[in-house]
SERO-4910 file (N, C-alpha, C, O; in steps of 0.05 Angstrom, whole numbers):
BEGIN
 pado doro    nc1    nc2    nc3   cac1   cac2   cac3    cc1    cc2    cc3    oc1    oc2    oc3
  Gly    A     16    -23      0      0      0      0     17     25      0     41     23      4
  Ala    A      5     47     -4     19     73     -5     24     82     24      7     77     41
  Gly    A     46     95     28     52    106     54     82    111     56     97    103     39
  Gly    A     90    124     77    118    130     81    129    114    104    115    104    121
  Trp    A    155    112    105    170     98    125    192    116    135    201    134    121
  Gln    A    202    111    160    225    125    170    241    105    186    231     90    202
  Ala    A    267    106    182    286     89    197    304    108    212    317    126    201
  Val    A    306    104    239    322    121    256    343    103    270    335     86    286
  Pro    A    368    107    264    389     92    278    394    103    306    385    125    312
  Pro    A    407     87    323    413     97    349    434    120    347    448    121    327
  Val    A    435    137    367    455    158    367    483    146    371    487    129    388
  Val    A    501    154    354    529    144    355    548    167    352    540    189    343
  Gln    A    572    163    359    593    183    355    607    177    329    622    157    326
  Ala    A    602    193    308    612    188    282    643    192    281    654    210    294
  Gly    A    656    174    266    685    176    262    690    192    237    706    211    237
  Asn    A    678    183    214    683    196    188    658    191    172    653    168    162
  Ala    A    642    211    168    616    207    154    619    207    124    599    203    110
  Thr    A    643    211    114    647    210     85    639    182     74    650    162     83
  Gly    A    621    182     55    612    157     43    589    143     58    579    123     48
  Ala    A    581    154     80    559    141     95    533    141     80    518    122     81
  Gly    A    527    163     65    503    164     49    504    144     26    484    132     19
  Asp    A    528    141     14    532    121     -7    527     93      4    515     76    -10
  Ala    A    537     88     28    533     62     40    504     56     45    494     34     41
  Ala    A    489     77     55    460     74     59    446     69     33    428     52     32
  Ala    A    453     83     12    441     79    -14    446     51    -24    429     38    -36
  Ala    A    471     41    -20    478     14    -29    462     -7    -13    452    -27    -24
  Gly    A    458     -2     13    442    -20     29    413    -21     20    401    -43     19
  Leu    A    402      2     13    375      3      3    373    -11    -24    354    -26    -29
  Ala    A    392     -6    -42    392    -19    -68    393    -49    -66    380    -64    -80
  Gln    A    410    -59    -47    412    -88    -43    385    -99    -34    376   -120    -45
  Gly    A    372    -86    -16    346    -95     -6    325    -95    -28    308   -113    -30
  Leu    A    326    -75    -46    307    -73    -68    313    -97    -88    294   -110    -97
  Ala    A    338   -101    -94    346   -122   -112    338   -150   -102    330   -168   -118
  Leu    A    340   -154    -76    333   -180    -64    304   -183    -57    295   -204    -49
  Gly    A    288   -162    -61    260   -163    -56    252   -164    -26    231   -174    -19
  His    A    269   -153     -9    263   -153     20    240   -133     25    236   -114     10
  Pro    A    225   -137     46    203   -119     54    215    -91     61    239    -89     69
  Trp    A    199    -70     59    209    -43     64    222    -39     91    242    -26     93
  Asp    A    210    -51    112    222    -46    138    250    -58    139    268    -46    151
  Glu    A    255    -81    127    282    -93    127    301    -78    109    324    -75    116
  Arg    A    291    -68     86    308    -52     68    318    -27     83    342    -21     82
  Leu    A    300    -13     97    308     11    111    325      6    135    343     21    141
  Arg    A    319    -16    150    336    -23    173    365    -28    164    384    -18    176
  His    A    368    -43    142    394    -50    132    408    -24    122    432    -20    128
  Ala    A    394     -8    107    406     17     96    415     36    119    437     46    118
  Ala    A    398     40    139    405     58    161    429     47    177    446     62    185
  Ala    A    429     21    181    451      8    196    477     10    181    498     15    193
  Leu    A    476      5    155    500      5    139    512     33    138    536     37    140
  Gly    A    495     53    133    504     81    132    516     90    159    536    104    160
  Thr    A    503     82    180    512     90    207    538     76    214    556     88    225
  Ala    A    540     50    207    565     35    212    588     47    196    611     49    206
  Ala    A    583     56    172    603     69    156    612     95    169    636    102    168
  Ala    A    594    110    180    600    135    194    617    131    219    631    149    228
  Leu    A    614    108    231    630    101    255    659     96    249    676     99    266
  Ser    A    665     88    224    692     81    217    709    106    214    700    126    204
  Pro    A    734    105    223    752    128    220    761    131    190    771    152    183
  Val    A    758    110    174    767    111    146    742    110    128    725     93    131
  Ala    A    741    129    109    719    130     90    718    104     74    738     93     65
  Gly    A    693     94     69    690     71     53    693     44     67    692     23     54
  Glu    A    696     44     93    699     20    108    678     19    130    668     40    138
  Phe    A    672     -5    140    656     -8    164    663    -34    178    673    -53    165
  Ser    A    657    -35    203    662    -59    219    636    -76    220    615    -65    226
  Pro    A    638   -102    214    614   -118    216    602   -118    244    578   -120    247
  Ala    A    619   -115    265    609   -114    292    593    -88    297    573    -89    310
  Asp    A    603    -66    286    589    -41    288    562    -43    273    541    -33    283
  Tyr    A    562    -55    249    537    -58    234    517    -74    250    494    -66    252
  Ala    A    525    -96    262    507   -113    278    496    -98    302    472   -100    308
  Met    A    513    -83    316    505    -67    339    484    -46    331    464    -42    344
  Val    A    491    -31    310    473    -10    300    447    -21    290    425    -11    296
  Arg    A    448    -43    275    424    -55    263    404    -63    285    380    -59    282
  Ala    A    414    -73    307    397    -80    330    383    -56    342    362    -59    354
  Gly    A    394    -32    338    382     -8    350    366      9    331    356     29    339
  Val    A    364      1    306    349     17    286    319     13    291    309     -9    294
  Thr    A    305     36    292    276     35    294    264     42    266    271     63    255
  Val    A    247     25    256    234     31    231    204     35    236    191     18    249
  Thr    A    194     58    227    166     65    232    152     70    206    162     83    188
  Gly    A    128     58    204    110     64    181     96     90    187     81     92    207
  Ala    A    100    110    170     88    137    176     58    136    176     45    153    189
  Glu    A     46    118    161     17    118    160      3    109    186    -20    117    191
  Asp    A     18     94    202      6     86    227     22     92    252     13     89    275
  Gly    A     47    102    248     64    109    271     73     85    287     82     89    310
  Val    A     70     61    278     78     37    293    106     30    286    114     27    263
  Ala    A    123     26    306    150     17    302    152    -12    296    138    -29    308
  Ala    A    168    -19    276    174    -47    270    194    -58    289    205    -43    306
  Ser    A    201    -84    287    219    -96    306    246    -82    307    254    -69    287
  Gly    A    260    -83    329    285    -70    333    282    -52    358    260    -46    366
  Leu    A    304    -44    370    304    -27    393    298      1    384    304      9    362
  Arg    A    285     17    401    279     44    395    304     60    394    319     62    413
  Gly    A    309     73    370    332     90    367    325    119    375    301    125    377
  Glu    A    344    135    378    339    163    385    344    180    360    363    175    345
  Pro    A    327    200    355    332    218    332    359    231    335    369    236    357
  Gly    A    371    237    312    396    251    312    420    233    310    442    241    316
  Gly    A    416    208    301    439    190    296    454    200    272    450    222    263
  Ala    A    472    183    262    489    191    239    472    198    215    481    213    198
  Gly    A    449    187    212    432    192    189    405    179    192    401    162    209
  Gln    A    387    187    175    360    174    175    354    166    146    359    181    128
  Ala    A    345    142    143    337    132    116    307    134    114    292    126    132
  Arg    A    297    144     91    269    147     87    262    134     60    278    134     42
  Gly    A    238    122     59    230    110     34    200    112     31    185    117     50
  Glu    A    191    109      7    162    109      1    155     81     -6    167     69    -24
  Ala    A    135     70      8    125     43      1    109     45    -25     97     65    -31
  Gly    A    110     24    -40     95     26    -65     93      1    -80     80      1   -101
***
């Protein structure tokens, strides 16, 4: 159905945000290519972008950071305001991924 989604990662101390948006876009593209549901696409994208921002080196991320961040990403369907599975993140993390369901 039509509606919006929002993914909010937990607040983290960014190391180098260069490339974090590209990492989030790549995570979203992977989810789209694999046919994952929107909440999982956005959770993966937000976690990947945030994990990339945690790295001191642009273009790299730690799998451990990704797993930690992914567990804390909150994905909400804007049409109903209900959070999908995952721990509640705080606004203002390294980035927020948004998508339109369709």
